[in-house]
mmCIF file of the N, C-alpha and C atoms, coordinates in Angstrom:
data_MODEL
# 
_entry.id   MODEL 
# 
loop_
_atom_site.group_PDB 
_atom_site.id 
_atom_site.type_symbol 
_atom_site.label_atom_id 
_atom_site.label_alt_id 
_atom_site.label_comp_id 
_atom_site.label_asym_id 
_atom_site.label_entity_id 
_atom_site.label_seq_id 
_atom_site.pdbx_PDB_ins_code 
_atom_site.Cartn_x 
_atom_site.Cartn_y 
_atom_site.Cartn_z 
_atom_site.occupancy 
_atom_site.B_iso_or_equiv 
_atom_site.pdbx_formal_charge 
_atom_site.auth_seq_id 
_atom_site.auth_comp_id 
_atom_site.auth_asym_id 
_atom_site.auth_atom_id 
_atom_site.pdbx_PDB_model_num 
ATOM 1   N N  . UNK A 1 1  ? -62.525 63.596 29.577 1.00 0.00 ? 1  UNK A N  1 
ATOM 2   C CA . UNK A 1 1  ? -62.339 62.299 30.487 1.00 0.00 ? 1  UNK A CA 1 
ATOM 3   C C  . UNK A 1 1  ? -61.392 61.486 29.885 1.00 0.00 ? 1  UNK A C  1 
ATOM 4   N N  . UNK A 1 2  ? -60.308 61.094 30.668 1.00 0.00 ? 2  UNK A N  1 
ATOM 5   C CA . UNK A 1 2  ? -59.251 60.092 30.128 1.00 0.00 ? 2  UNK A CA 1 
ATOM 6   C C  . UNK A 1 2  ? -59.521 58.846 30.621 1.00 0.00 ? 2  UNK A C  1 
ATOM 7   N N  . UNK A 1 3  ? -59.473 57.845 29.950 1.00 0.00 ? 3  UNK A N  1 
ATOM 8   C CA . UNK A 1 3  ? -59.471 56.466 30.327 1.00 0.00 ? 3  UNK A CA 1 
ATOM 9   C C  . UNK A 1 3  ? -58.057 55.791 30.081 1.00 0.00 ? 3  UNK A C  1 
ATOM 10  N N  . UNK A 1 4  ? -57.707 55.066 31.189 1.00 0.00 ? 4  UNK A N  1 
ATOM 11  C CA . UNK A 1 4  ? -56.349 54.308 31.118 1.00 0.00 ? 4  UNK A CA 1 
ATOM 12  C C  . UNK A 1 4  ? -56.724 52.884 31.070 1.00 0.00 ? 4  UNK A C  1 
ATOM 13  N N  . UNK A 1 5  ? -56.198 52.288 30.023 1.00 0.00 ? 5  UNK A N  1 
ATOM 14  C CA . UNK A 1 5  ? -56.372 50.803 29.823 1.00 0.00 ? 5  UNK A CA 1 
ATOM 15  C C  . UNK A 1 5  ? -55.118 49.962 30.205 1.00 0.00 ? 5  UNK A C  1 
ATOM 16  N N  . UNK A 1 6  ? -54.406 50.391 31.131 1.00 0.00 ? 6  UNK A N  1 
ATOM 17  C CA . UNK A 1 6  ? -53.131 49.533 31.586 1.00 0.00 ? 6  UNK A CA 1 
ATOM 18  C C  . UNK A 1 6  ? -53.679 48.282 32.126 1.00 0.00 ? 6  UNK A C  1 
ATOM 19  N N  . UNK A 1 7  ? -53.077 47.210 31.845 1.00 0.00 ? 7  UNK A N  1 
ATOM 20  C CA . UNK A 1 7  ? -53.330 45.892 32.366 1.00 0.00 ? 7  UNK A CA 1 
ATOM 21  C C  . UNK A 1 7  ? -52.811 45.763 33.764 1.00 0.00 ? 7  UNK A C  1 
ATOM 22  N N  . UNK A 1 8  ? -53.456 45.170 34.599 1.00 0.00 ? 8  UNK A N  1 
ATOM 23  C CA . UNK A 1 8  ? -53.015 44.856 36.032 1.00 0.00 ? 8  UNK A CA 1 
ATOM 24  C C  . UNK A 1 8  ? -52.044 43.494 35.724 1.00 0.00 ? 8  UNK A C  1 
ATOM 25  N N  . UNK A 1 9  ? -50.683 43.734 36.249 1.00 0.00 ? 9  UNK A N  1 
ATOM 26  C CA . UNK A 1 9  ? -49.886 42.551 36.020 1.00 0.00 ? 9  UNK A CA 1 
ATOM 27  C C  . UNK A 1 9  ? -49.764 41.619 37.288 1.00 0.00 ? 9  UNK A C  1 
ATOM 28  N N  . UNK A 1 10 ? -49.906 42.446 38.421 1.00 0.00 ? 10 UNK A N  1 
ATOM 29  C CA . UNK A 1 10 ? -50.009 41.620 39.734 1.00 0.00 ? 10 UNK A CA 1 
ATOM 30  C C  . UNK A 1 10 ? -51.031 42.051 40.632 1.00 0.00 ? 10 UNK A C  1 
ATOM 31  N N  . UNK A 1 11 ? -51.379 41.207 41.363 1.00 0.00 ? 11 UNK A N  1 
ATOM 32  C CA . UNK A 1 11 ? -52.503 41.625 42.352 1.00 0.00 ? 11 UNK A CA 1 
ATOM 33  C C  . UNK A 1 11 ? -52.428 40.501 43.558 1.00 0.00 ? 11 UNK A C  1 
ATOM 34  N N  . UNK A 1 12 ? -52.413 41.139 44.712 1.00 0.00 ? 12 UNK A N  1 
ATOM 35  C CA . UNK A 1 12 ? -52.389 40.211 45.962 1.00 0.00 ? 12 UNK A CA 1 
ATOM 36  C C  . UNK A 1 12 ? -53.696 40.428 46.820 1.00 0.00 ? 12 UNK A C  1 
ATOM 37  N N  . UNK A 1 13 ? -54.307 39.391 47.082 1.00 0.00 ? 13 UNK A N  1 
ATOM 38  C CA . UNK A 1 13 ? -55.603 39.611 47.751 1.00 0.00 ? 13 UNK A CA 1 
ATOM 39  C C  . UNK A 1 13 ? -55.526 38.695 49.054 1.00 0.00 ? 13 UNK A C  1 
ATOM 40  N N  . UNK A 1 14 ? -56.252 39.219 50.169 1.00 0.00 ? 14 UNK A N  1 
ATOM 41  C CA . UNK A 1 14 ? -56.228 38.497 51.343 1.00 0.00 ? 14 UNK A CA 1 
ATOM 42  C C  . UNK A 1 14 ? -57.675 37.939 51.637 1.00 0.00 ? 14 UNK A C  1 
ATOM 43  N N  . UNK A 1 15 ? -57.879 36.720 52.297 1.00 0.00 ? 15 UNK A N  1 
ATOM 44  C CA . UNK A 1 15 ? -58.991 36.274 52.533 1.00 0.00 ? 15 UNK A CA 1 
ATOM 45  C C  . UNK A 1 15 ? -59.036 35.485 54.025 1.00 0.00 ? 15 UNK A C  1 
ATOM 46  N N  . UNK A 1 16 ? -60.223 35.459 54.630 1.00 0.00 ? 16 UNK A N  1 
ATOM 47  C CA . UNK A 1 16 ? -60.359 34.926 55.865 1.00 0.00 ? 16 UNK A CA 1 
ATOM 48  C C  . UNK A 1 16 ? -61.886 34.548 56.121 1.00 0.00 ? 16 UNK A C  1 
ATOM 49  N N  . UNK A 1 17 ? -61.883 33.449 56.961 1.00 0.00 ? 17 UNK A N  1 
ATOM 50  C CA . UNK A 1 17 ? -63.047 32.782 57.260 1.00 0.00 ? 17 UNK A CA 1 
ATOM 51  C C  . UNK A 1 17 ? -62.913 31.952 58.256 1.00 0.00 ? 17 UNK A C  1 
ATOM 52  N N  . UNK A 1 18 ? -64.159 31.618 59.153 1.00 0.00 ? 18 UNK A N  1 
ATOM 53  C CA . UNK A 1 18 ? -64.200 30.745 60.410 1.00 0.00 ? 18 UNK A CA 1 
ATOM 54  C C  . UNK A 1 18 ? -64.233 29.367 59.981 1.00 0.00 ? 18 UNK A C  1 
ATOM 55  N N  . UNK A 1 19 ? -64.521 28.912 58.544 1.00 0.00 ? 19 UNK A N  1 
ATOM 56  C CA . UNK A 1 19 ? -64.353 27.578 58.184 1.00 0.00 ? 19 UNK A CA 1 
ATOM 57  C C  . UNK A 1 19 ? -63.638 27.343 56.964 1.00 0.00 ? 19 UNK A C  1 
ATOM 58  N N  . UNK A 1 20 ? -62.749 26.356 56.801 1.00 0.00 ? 20 UNK A N  1 
ATOM 59  C CA . UNK A 1 20 ? -61.966 26.011 55.639 1.00 0.00 ? 20 UNK A CA 1 
ATOM 60  C C  . UNK A 1 20 ? -62.796 26.064 54.301 1.00 0.00 ? 20 UNK A C  1 
ATOM 61  N N  . UNK A 1 21 ? -64.117 25.566 54.414 1.00 0.00 ? 21 UNK A N  1 
ATOM 62  C CA . UNK A 1 21 ? -64.848 25.370 53.161 1.00 0.00 ? 21 UNK A CA 1 
ATOM 63  C C  . UNK A 1 21 ? -65.215 26.824 52.769 1.00 0.00 ? 21 UNK A C  1 
ATOM 64  N N  . UNK A 1 22 ? -65.503 27.510 53.745 1.00 0.00 ? 22 UNK A N  1 
ATOM 65  C CA . UNK A 1 22 ? -65.981 29.121 53.281 1.00 0.00 ? 22 UNK A CA 1 
ATOM 66  C C  . UNK A 1 22 ? -64.733 29.828 52.638 1.00 0.00 ? 22 UNK A C  1 
ATOM 67  N N  . UNK A 1 23 ? -63.568 29.496 53.169 1.00 0.00 ? 23 UNK A N  1 
ATOM 68  C CA . UNK A 1 23 ? -62.371 30.175 52.721 1.00 0.00 ? 23 UNK A CA 1 
ATOM 69  C C  . UNK A 1 23 ? -62.157 29.771 51.162 1.00 0.00 ? 23 UNK A C  1 
ATOM 70  N N  . UNK A 1 24 ? -62.276 28.440 50.984 1.00 0.00 ? 24 UNK A N  1 
ATOM 71  C CA . UNK A 1 24 ? -62.092 27.850 49.688 1.00 0.00 ? 24 UNK A CA 1 
ATOM 72  C C  . UNK A 1 24 ? -63.093 28.518 48.728 1.00 0.00 ? 24 UNK A C  1 
ATOM 73  N N  . UNK A 1 25 ? -64.358 28.702 49.205 1.00 0.00 ? 25 UNK A N  1 
ATOM 74  C CA . UNK A 1 25 ? -65.519 29.235 48.408 1.00 0.00 ? 25 UNK A CA 1 
ATOM 75  C C  . UNK A 1 25 ? -65.112 30.782 47.904 1.00 0.00 ? 25 UNK A C  1 
ATOM 76  N N  . UNK A 1 26 ? -64.547 31.473 48.905 1.00 0.00 ? 26 UNK A N  1 
ATOM 77  C CA . UNK A 1 26 ? -64.283 32.819 48.599 1.00 0.00 ? 26 UNK A CA 1 
ATOM 78  C C  . UNK A 1 26 ? -63.199 33.006 47.627 1.00 0.00 ? 26 UNK A C  1 
ATOM 79  N N  . UNK A 1 27 ? -62.055 32.095 47.753 1.00 0.00 ? 27 UNK A N  1 
ATOM 80  C CA . UNK A 1 27 ? -61.017 32.238 46.892 1.00 0.00 ? 27 UNK A CA 1 
ATOM 81  C C  . UNK A 1 27 ? -61.354 31.662 45.476 1.00 0.00 ? 27 UNK A C  1 
ATOM 82  N N  . UNK A 1 28 ? -62.265 30.604 45.353 1.00 0.00 ? 28 UNK A N  1 
ATOM 83  C CA . UNK A 1 28 ? -62.599 30.128 44.063 1.00 0.00 ? 28 UNK A CA 1 
ATOM 84  C C  . UNK A 1 28 ? -63.531 31.243 43.276 1.00 0.00 ? 28 UNK A C  1 
ATOM 85  N N  . UNK A 1 29 ? -64.215 31.933 44.050 1.00 0.00 ? 29 UNK A N  1 
ATOM 86  C CA . UNK A 1 29 ? -65.018 33.024 43.516 1.00 0.00 ? 29 UNK A CA 1 
ATOM 87  C C  . UNK A 1 29 ? -64.080 34.140 42.813 1.00 0.00 ? 29 UNK A C  1 
ATOM 88  N N  . UNK A 1 30 ? -63.242 34.492 43.795 1.00 0.00 ? 30 UNK A N  1 
ATOM 89  C CA . UNK A 1 30 ? -62.359 35.573 43.169 1.00 0.00 ? 30 UNK A CA 1 
ATOM 90  C C  . UNK A 1 30 ? -61.476 35.060 42.082 1.00 0.00 ? 30 UNK A C  1 
ATOM 91  N N  . UNK A 1 31 ? -61.104 33.869 41.987 1.00 0.00 ? 31 UNK A N  1 
ATOM 92  C CA . UNK A 1 31 ? -60.383 33.198 40.927 1.00 0.00 ? 31 UNK A CA 1 
ATOM 93  C C  . UNK A 1 31 ? -61.071 33.663 39.640 1.00 0.00 ? 31 UNK A C  1 
ATOM 94  N N  . UNK A 1 32 ? -62.410 33.171 39.676 1.00 0.00 ? 32 UNK A N  1 
ATOM 95  C CA . UNK A 1 32 ? -63.305 33.522 38.379 1.00 0.00 ? 32 UNK A CA 1 
ATOM 96  C C  . UNK A 1 32 ? -63.333 35.039 38.171 1.00 0.00 ? 32 UNK A C  1 
ATOM 97  N N  . UNK A 1 33 ? -63.476 35.870 39.085 1.00 0.00 ? 33 UNK A N  1 
ATOM 98  C CA . UNK A 1 33 ? -63.519 37.219 38.819 1.00 0.00 ? 33 UNK A CA 1 
ATOM 99  C C  . UNK A 1 33 ? -62.197 37.683 38.114 1.00 0.00 ? 33 UNK A C  1 
ATOM 100 N N  . UNK A 1 34 ? -61.042 37.264 38.627 1.00 0.00 ? 34 UNK A N  1 
ATOM 101 C CA . UNK A 1 34 ? -59.832 37.641 38.124 1.00 0.00 ? 34 UNK A CA 1 
ATOM 102 C C  . UNK A 1 34 ? -59.423 37.057 36.754 1.00 0.00 ? 34 UNK A C  1 
ATOM 103 N N  . UNK A 1 35 ? -60.090 35.994 36.473 1.00 0.00 ? 35 UNK A N  1 
ATOM 104 C CA . UNK A 1 35 ? -59.890 35.409 35.090 1.00 0.00 ? 35 UNK A CA 1 
ATOM 105 C C  . UNK A 1 35 ? -60.312 36.368 34.089 1.00 0.00 ? 35 UNK A C  1 
ATOM 106 N N  . UNK A 1 36 ? -61.440 37.149 34.342 1.00 0.00 ? 36 UNK A N  1 
ATOM 107 C CA . UNK A 1 36 ? -61.858 38.205 33.416 1.00 0.00 ? 36 UNK A CA 1 
ATOM 108 C C  . UNK A 1 36 ? -60.771 39.204 33.251 1.00 0.00 ? 36 UNK A C  1 
ATOM 109 N N  . UNK A 1 37 ? -59.903 39.491 34.178 1.00 0.00 ? 37 UNK A N  1 
ATOM 110 C CA . UNK A 1 37 ? -58.837 40.410 34.066 1.00 0.00 ? 37 UNK A CA 1 
ATOM 111 C C  . UNK A 1 37 ? -57.531 39.778 33.475 1.00 0.00 ? 37 UNK A C  1 
ATOM 112 N N  . UNK A 1 38 ? -57.815 38.464 33.012 1.00 0.00 ? 38 UNK A N  1 
ATOM 113 C CA . UNK A 1 38 ? -56.549 37.781 32.507 1.00 0.00 ? 38 UNK A CA 1 
ATOM 114 C C  . UNK A 1 38 ? -55.527 37.478 33.672 1.00 0.00 ? 38 UNK A C  1 
ATOM 115 N N  . UNK A 1 39 ? -55.909 37.320 34.865 1.00 0.00 ? 39 UNK A N  1 
ATOM 116 C CA . UNK A 1 39 ? -55.066 37.055 35.954 1.00 0.00 ? 39 UNK A CA 1 
ATOM 117 C C  . UNK A 1 39 ? -55.166 35.649 36.357 1.00 0.00 ? 39 UNK A C  1 
ATOM 118 N N  . UNK A 1 40 ? -54.034 34.872 36.542 1.00 0.00 ? 40 UNK A N  1 
ATOM 119 C CA . UNK A 1 40 ? -53.962 33.497 37.097 1.00 0.00 ? 40 UNK A CA 1 
ATOM 120 C C  . UNK A 1 40 ? -53.402 33.468 38.359 1.00 0.00 ? 40 UNK A C  1 
ATOM 121 N N  . UNK A 1 41 ? -53.638 32.371 39.146 1.00 0.00 ? 41 UNK A N  1 
ATOM 122 C CA . UNK A 1 41 ? -53.126 32.311 40.409 1.00 0.00 ? 41 UNK A CA 1 
ATOM 123 C C  . UNK A 1 41 ? -51.611 31.947 40.410 1.00 0.00 ? 41 UNK A C  1 
ATOM 124 N N  . UNK A 1 42 ? -50.688 32.794 41.015 1.00 0.00 ? 42 UNK A N  1 
ATOM 125 C CA . UNK A 1 42 ? -49.288 32.485 41.076 1.00 0.00 ? 42 UNK A CA 1 
ATOM 126 C C  . UNK A 1 42 ? -48.862 31.545 42.222 1.00 0.00 ? 42 UNK A C  1 
ATOM 127 N N  . UNK A 1 43 ? -49.368 32.136 43.280 1.00 0.00 ? 43 UNK A N  1 
ATOM 128 C CA . UNK A 1 43 ? -49.044 31.326 44.518 1.00 0.00 ? 43 UNK A CA 1 
ATOM 129 C C  . UNK A 1 43 ? -50.214 31.641 45.763 1.00 0.00 ? 43 UNK A C  1 
ATOM 130 N N  . UNK A 1 44 ? -50.191 30.634 46.528 1.00 0.00 ? 44 UNK A N  1 
ATOM 131 C CA . UNK A 1 44 ? -51.233 30.561 47.613 1.00 0.00 ? 44 UNK A CA 1 
ATOM 132 C C  . UNK A 1 44 ? -50.386 30.400 48.879 1.00 0.00 ? 44 UNK A C  1 
ATOM 133 N N  . UNK A 1 45 ? -50.716 31.175 49.923 1.00 0.00 ? 45 UNK A N  1 
ATOM 134 C CA . UNK A 1 45 ? -50.105 30.989 51.274 1.00 0.00 ? 45 UNK A CA 1 
ATOM 135 C C  . UNK A 1 45 ? -51.283 30.999 52.319 1.00 0.00 ? 45 UNK A C  1 
ATOM 136 N N  . UNK A 1 46 ? -51.305 30.071 53.116 1.00 0.00 ? 46 UNK A N  1 
ATOM 137 C CA . UNK A 1 46 ? -52.503 29.903 54.105 1.00 0.00 ? 46 UNK A CA 1 
ATOM 138 C C  . UNK A 1 46 ? -52.066 29.407 55.526 1.00 0.00 ? 46 UNK A C  1 
ATOM 139 N N  . UNK A 1 47 ? -52.930 29.988 56.448 1.00 0.00 ? 47 UNK A N  1 
ATOM 140 C CA . UNK A 1 47 ? -52.578 29.391 57.756 1.00 0.00 ? 47 UNK A CA 1 
ATOM 141 C C  . UNK A 1 47 ? -53.884 29.327 58.504 1.00 0.00 ? 47 UNK A C  1 
ATOM 142 N N  . UNK A 1 48 ? -53.854 28.617 59.740 1.00 0.00 ? 48 UNK A N  1 
ATOM 143 C CA . UNK A 1 48 ? -54.888 28.356 60.660 1.00 0.00 ? 48 UNK A CA 1 
ATOM 144 C C  . UNK A 1 48 ? -54.530 28.951 62.103 1.00 0.00 ? 48 UNK A C  1 
ATOM 145 N N  . UNK A 1 49 ? -55.335 29.587 62.634 1.00 0.00 ? 49 UNK A N  1 
ATOM 146 C CA . UNK A 1 49 ? -55.144 30.225 64.035 1.00 0.00 ? 49 UNK A CA 1 
ATOM 147 C C  . UNK A 1 49 ? -56.273 29.627 64.899 1.00 0.00 ? 49 UNK A C  1 
ATOM 148 N N  . UNK A 1 50 ? -55.871 29.404 66.092 1.00 0.00 ? 50 UNK A N  1 
ATOM 149 C CA . UNK A 1 50 ? -56.896 28.975 67.075 1.00 0.00 ? 50 UNK A CA 1 
ATOM 150 C C  . UNK A 1 50 ? -57.032 30.030 68.096 1.00 0.00 ? 50 UNK A C  1 
ATOM 151 N N  . UNK A 1 51 ? -58.083 30.572 68.474 1.00 0.00 ? 51 UNK A N  1 
ATOM 152 C CA . UNK A 1 51 ? -58.292 31.512 69.659 1.00 0.00 ? 51 UNK A CA 1 
ATOM 153 C C  . UNK A 1 51 ? -58.263 30.901 70.818 1.00 0.00 ? 51 UNK A C  1 
ATOM 154 N N  . UNK A 1 52 ? -58.409 31.695 72.095 1.00 0.00 ? 52 UNK A N  1 
ATOM 155 C CA . UNK A 1 52 ? -58.402 31.102 73.409 1.00 0.00 ? 52 UNK A CA 1 
ATOM 156 C C  . UNK A 1 52 ? -59.506 30.208 73.598 1.00 0.00 ? 52 UNK A C  1 
ATOM 157 N N  . UNK A 1 53 ? -60.590 30.325 73.029 1.00 0.00 ? 53 UNK A N  1 
ATOM 158 C CA . UNK A 1 53 ? -61.756 29.290 73.293 1.00 0.00 ? 53 UNK A CA 1 
ATOM 159 C C  . UNK A 1 53 ? -61.597 28.196 72.277 1.00 0.00 ? 53 UNK A C  1 
ATOM 160 N N  . UNK A 1 54 ? -60.529 27.952 71.636 1.00 0.00 ? 54 UNK A N  1 
ATOM 161 C CA . UNK A 1 54 ? -60.518 26.605 70.795 1.00 0.00 ? 54 UNK A CA 1 
ATOM 162 C C  . UNK A 1 54 ? -61.111 26.784 69.433 1.00 0.00 ? 54 UNK A C  1 
ATOM 163 N N  . UNK A 1 55 ? -61.523 27.899 69.006 1.00 0.00 ? 55 UNK A N  1 
ATOM 164 C CA . UNK A 1 55 ? -62.261 28.232 67.514 1.00 0.00 ? 55 UNK A CA 1 
ATOM 165 C C  . UNK A 1 55 ? -61.107 28.348 66.663 1.00 0.00 ? 55 UNK A C  1 
ATOM 166 N N  . UNK A 1 56 ? -61.260 27.600 65.557 1.00 0.00 ? 56 UNK A N  1 
ATOM 167 C CA . UNK A 1 56 ? -60.246 27.726 64.400 1.00 0.00 ? 56 UNK A CA 1 
ATOM 168 C C  . UNK A 1 56 ? -60.592 28.865 63.527 1.00 0.00 ? 56 UNK A C  1 
ATOM 169 N N  . UNK A 1 57 ? -59.687 29.569 62.986 1.00 0.00 ? 57 UNK A N  1 
ATOM 170 C CA . UNK A 1 57 ? -59.862 30.721 62.145 1.00 0.00 ? 57 UNK A CA 1 
ATOM 171 C C  . UNK A 1 57 ? -58.914 30.508 61.088 1.00 0.00 ? 57 UNK A C  1 
ATOM 172 N N  . UNK A 1 58 ? -59.331 30.647 59.643 1.00 0.00 ? 58 UNK A N  1 
ATOM 173 C CA . UNK A 1 58 ? -58.476 30.368 58.674 1.00 0.00 ? 58 UNK A CA 1 
ATOM 174 C C  . UNK A 1 58 ? -58.273 31.691 57.762 1.00 0.00 ? 58 UNK A C  1 
ATOM 175 N N  . UNK A 1 59 ? -56.936 31.791 57.258 1.00 0.00 ? 59 UNK A N  1 
ATOM 176 C CA . UNK A 1 59 ? -56.733 33.020 56.472 1.00 0.00 ? 59 UNK A CA 1 
ATOM 177 C C  . UNK A 1 59 ? -55.941 32.504 55.308 1.00 0.00 ? 59 UNK A C  1 
ATOM 178 N N  . UNK A 1 60 ? -55.730 33.401 54.148 1.00 0.00 ? 60 UNK A N  1 
ATOM 179 C CA . UNK A 1 60 ? -54.878 33.027 53.098 1.00 0.00 ? 60 UNK A CA 1 
ATOM 180 C C  . UNK A 1 60 ? -54.719 34.218 52.319 1.00 0.00 ? 60 UNK A C  1 
ATOM 181 N N  . UNK A 1 61 ? -53.503 34.150 51.698 1.00 0.00 ? 61 UNK A N  1 
ATOM 182 C CA . UNK A 1 61 ? -52.995 35.206 50.612 1.00 0.00 ? 61 UNK A CA 1 
ATOM 183 C C  . UNK A 1 61 ? -52.915 34.604 49.425 1.00 0.00 ? 61 UNK A C  1 
ATOM 184 N N  . UNK A 1 62 ? -53.383 35.059 48.339 1.00 0.00 ? 62 UNK A N  1 
ATOM 185 C CA . UNK A 1 62 ? -53.329 34.738 47.123 1.00 0.00 ? 62 UNK A CA 1 
ATOM 186 C C  . UNK A 1 62 ? -52.608 35.665 46.137 1.00 0.00 ? 62 UNK A C  1 
ATOM 187 N N  . UNK A 1 63 ? -51.711 35.385 45.415 1.00 0.00 ? 63 UNK A N  1 
ATOM 188 C CA . UNK A 1 63 ? -50.882 36.100 44.584 1.00 0.00 ? 63 UNK A CA 1 
ATOM 189 C C  . UNK A 1 63 ? -51.484 35.997 43.145 1.00 0.00 ? 63 UNK A C  1 
ATOM 190 N N  . UNK A 1 64 ? -52.038 36.780 42.445 1.00 0.00 ? 64 UNK A N  1 
ATOM 191 C CA . UNK A 1 64 ? -52.394 36.680 41.066 1.00 0.00 ? 64 UNK A CA 1 
ATOM 192 C C  . UNK A 1 64 ? -51.375 37.302 40.160 1.00 0.00 ? 64 UNK A C  1 
ATOM 193 N N  . UNK A 1 65 ? -51.150 36.776 38.934 1.00 0.00 ? 65 UNK A N  1 
ATOM 194 C CA . UNK A 1 65 ? -50.381 37.327 37.949 1.00 0.00 ? 65 UNK A CA 1 
ATOM 195 C C  . UNK A 1 65 ? -50.893 37.247 36.683 1.00 0.00 ? 65 UNK A C  1 
ATOM 196 N N  . UNK A 1 66 ? -50.601 38.224 35.866 1.00 0.00 ? 66 UNK A N  1 
ATOM 197 C CA . UNK A 1 66 ? -51.008 38.256 34.457 1.00 0.00 ? 66 UNK A CA 1 
ATOM 198 C C  . UNK A 1 66 ? -50.672 36.969 33.647 1.00 0.00 ? 66 UNK A C  1 
ATOM 199 N N  . UNK A 1 67 ? -51.606 36.458 33.054 1.00 0.00 ? 67 UNK A N  1 
ATOM 200 C CA . UNK A 1 67 ? -51.198 35.098 32.427 1.00 0.00 ? 67 UNK A CA 1 
ATOM 201 C C  . UNK A 1 67 ? -50.330 35.374 31.222 1.00 0.00 ? 67 UNK A C  1 
ATOM 202 N N  . UNK A 1 68 ? -49.334 34.371 30.991 1.00 0.00 ? 68 UNK A N  1 
ATOM 203 C CA . UNK A 1 68 ? -48.331 34.562 30.002 1.00 0.00 ? 68 UNK A CA 1 
ATOM 204 C C  . UNK A 1 68 ? -47.191 35.356 30.327 1.00 0.00 ? 68 UNK A C  1 
ATOM 205 N N  . UNK A 1 69 ? -47.074 35.734 31.673 1.00 0.00 ? 69 UNK A N  1 
ATOM 206 C CA . UNK A 1 69 ? -45.896 36.643 32.035 1.00 0.00 ? 69 UNK A CA 1 
ATOM 207 C C  . UNK A 1 69 ? -44.949 35.658 32.984 1.00 0.00 ? 69 UNK A C  1 
# 
């Protein structure tokens, strides 16, 4: 069995939620998880979409990078 200990240098994750507070909670939880992999937030892009019935829907893309690079 071979183990590969290559560090992850870049990671992009997508998030979505029906409420902005839930989206923020999901992103913050993942930031804590990625901190264990020595990844920090490099950039965040987000947007809001409204469906035909007027309901808001939030999404975000977070780019994590290896700290110190």
